[in-house]
N, C-alpha and C positions, 0 to 999 in steps of 0.2 A: 523390845523391838520396836523401832520408830515405823511410822505409818505412812502411807501415802495415799491419794485417791486414785483409784483404778479408773483412767481415762475420765470422761464426764459422768460417770456413774453415780456417785456421791457415796460409793462403798471403800470405808479406809480398809486398806490391805497391808499386811506386814513388808516390809522392803525386800524381804526373801520369800519366795514360795517354794514349798515343800513338793519336790518331784514325786509321783507314786509309780513311775514306769517299772522298777524294778521289784517290787515288793509282791508280785507273783510267785508261788512257790514257797511264801514264807509262811508259816505258821500263824494263828490268828493273836497268840501269845507275842510272837516277835513283831508283828505289826502293832499291837499295841503298845508295846514298849517303843517301837518308832513313832507313833502319833504324840506320847506323853512326852518323850524327848523334846520334840517339835513345840508342842505347847508350852513346855518348860521354859523356852525362850519367848515365848509371844507368838511363836510362828503358827499361826491357825489357818494358814490358806494352803489348800492341799490340790495339786495339780494332777488329772487324770487323762485318760482317753479311752474311748471304746475297746480299740484294739489292743490296750497294753495288758500283756500277756493271755491274749486272746477272751478278754475280759475277766479273768482271772483277779488283775489288780484291783478291779473295782470291788468286785466280789468280797475278796477277803478284807479290805477296807471296811465295806459295809457290816460284815460279822463282828469286826473289831471296835465297833463305835456303839454306844447306847444311844437310845432316844434322848435322853437327857444333856448329851454331849452335843447333839446336832446342831441348837441354834447358837452354839459358841463356834462353831466351824464354818470356815468359807471353803466350799466345795467346787472347783472347776472342771469340765470334762472338756473333749473335744471327739468329733465325728467327721464323717465325710472320706475316710480311706475305707477301700475294702480291696484288704492286703493282697499284693500280688496281682490284682487285677484292675483295678481303675480307683479314680476319685469320684464321688458321688453326692452331690449337693442338691439331690431331688428334693421334693417337699416328703415323699413318703420315706426316704433313707433318713433324713434327718429328724423327723420326728419318731420313727422305728427306733434310732438308735438312741434317742433321749429316754425312749419309754426302756428300751433295755437297761441304760445305765441307771435310770432310776429303782429298777427292780434290785439291779445287782448292789448296789449302793445301800439300798435298805432306806430310801428318803422318799419324800414325795415333791422336793422341788431341788434344783441344781441353781447355784448362785451366779456361774458364768458359764456359758457354753460357747466354744472358739469351733471356727470351722477348720479342719485339719488338711492342710496343704490345700493349694488350689486346683479347682476343677473347671477343666477348660470349657467343659459345656455347662459353665453355670448359667441359670436365668436367674438374674436376679429378683425378679418377680415371685419366682416361684420359692426361694429362699426366704423372701420378705414374708409371704404366706405363711411358711412353716413357723419363722420368728414370732409374728403376730399370734398363732395360736398358741403356740408354747408359752409366752408371755401372758397372753389374758386367761389362758388355764392355770398359772401358778406354778407351772413346771419348771420355767426358767425364769430368772429374774435379770440378767444381764447378756449381752452377746460382743462377741469379738472375733478374730480370725486368726490364723497361724500361717506364717511365710508367705505373706500375699505382699505385694508392690502397691505402691500410691494410687496407681490408675485401677488396680482389681479392686481395692477399697473404695474407691469413689464411686466405681460404677455399682457396687452392692450398695453403699450409703444411700445412692440417689432412690433407691426404691424403699428403704427403711424408714420406719416412725422412732426409732430409739438409735441413739449414736453408739458407732463402736468402740467398746471400752479398751479392748487391747489388740495385740499383734505379737504373737510368740515366734523369734526368729533366734537364729543360730548367732551367738557372739560371746566371745569371750578373749584374752589375750591373744590366743592363737587362730582366732577366726574373727577378723576386725574390718572386714572390706566395708562397713556401714560406716566406718569413720576414716578410712584409708583415703577413700577416693575424695574426702571432704579436705583433707590435708594437701593432697596433691592435685588441686582444681588447676587444669589449664597445661599441666606436665605431659611430656612424652614418656611415661614409665607405665608399667602394668599396675601399681597402686593408684595412679589416676583414673582407670576405668570405671566407669559407674556400673555397677552390676545390679541395681534393685532400684533404680528410678529416684534415690533419695529418700529412702523411706523413713531413715531415721529422723532427717528433718521435718519430714511430712507429719509423721507421728508428733513430733513437739508441737509442731502449728497447730496441730488440729485435736490435741490433747488426748492421744490415744497413748495408752501405755506400754512400752516395748517390754516382753518378757523373754529375756535371753534364756534360749535352752542350750545344755550340752556345754556349759560355760568353762568346764575344765578338759573338754576335748580339743584336739586338735584334728584337721580333716574332717570326714564325716565318719563320725565314731570310729576313727583309727586308734584312739586310745588317749590316755591321761598325759598332759604334758609336765605335770609334777614330778620331780625327781626322774625325770625321763631322760636317758643319756643321749638321747638325740637332739638336745636342748640344753648343752652345758652352760653357754654364757645366760642364756635366760633363767636357768635355776640359780645359778650364783647370783646373780641379781637381785631376783626374788627372795633368796636365803639372806642377803645382806639386809634388805629392806624389812623383811618378816623379824629377825633379829632385833634391829632397831625399835620395832612396835610391840617386841614380846608376843608375836602370834605365829601362827603355822602359814606356811606357804599356800594352803587351801584357802586360809582365811583372808590372807593377801590378795590371792585370785578372783573371790567376790567383792573384795574392798576396792579393788581397782575397776569393777564395772560401777560399782555403787558412786565411786568418787564423779562421775560423767552425770553432767548436770540435768540430762534427758530425765531424772527418776526414773529409772529402769527398776523391772522387778525381776531380777534373777531367779531361774529355776533351781533347786537342787537335783543330784542325779544319783546320789547314794543310798544304800540303806545301812551302811556301817554306821553305828552311832556316833563314835568319836567325830567321823570325818562329818556328820551330818551337823553336830555342835559346831566344828571349825567354820561351817559354813555360814551359821546362823550367825556366830560371832562377828561376823563382818560388818554387820549393821552398827557397830560400837567403833567402828575404826574409819578415820578419813585420813587419806594419803594426801602430801602436799602436791602442788601441781608438778615439781620437779621429778618427784617419784614417780608420778604416773608416767610421764613421757619417758624417764630411764627404763620403766618395764616395758612400754611400747617400742623402744628401740631395741632393748635386749632381745626383744622377741622375733628380730630380723628386720624391723621397719627402720627405713632411712627418710628422716624429714628432709625437705627440699631446700 
């Protein structure tokens, strides 16, 4: 597995992150096999959130790892969502959420903490106080955000002593507004609408790693586009290019993201071990520029 630096953190991480949102409900034995499969490909970066499975995803993961394994794992978790009620970036909520995650994960430190969804009532000074305490106590080593635009990140960064290292954003073949607006600059079409404030270029300029979530989904958790009859042209093109490289369409979908020069770190979303392996194999594949654009156009995008 190839490595990239996570933002300016100095932390070297695999190019594909292993998402743990769906491991709640799995047995400890099943989660151990899940972890072992990832580690077999050198994928030791595991993405969590305090709300995944109501905390059960972190808990079953914590039970599946031994103390001797911990130093070889990079664990990222997220906080800030109070499901169905609000987003909460208060000092009390951030610190309390981290303490809960540490207990469930069975560890005394978290490598990376992301704020999960923007809180409209965020007070950056209060977030900074929480981050400073968590870092000085050794409970969290690096910090980032999720689903934030450039100004939200700049506002928060203005009060922080440490750089934000990552921004987790939805991105993939069938959800690509981050690049559509850049291709359609100054055009009178829907793809030209800048919906995120130029977040991709901002992250590249400021060395903030973009972590694409739900890279296999279309819409907002509407389903997987691979082998979906709703997208015949895309799947035909993906099948053609995948066969050329001797890989699966799943591997191709991740390779398409990794081909972008932003050095993104896509997050897997499966607990199926075969599909997980296909996701991780993408680190060994490099598409040509022509192949990348062929897939982009087959997904319904038109070049101006």
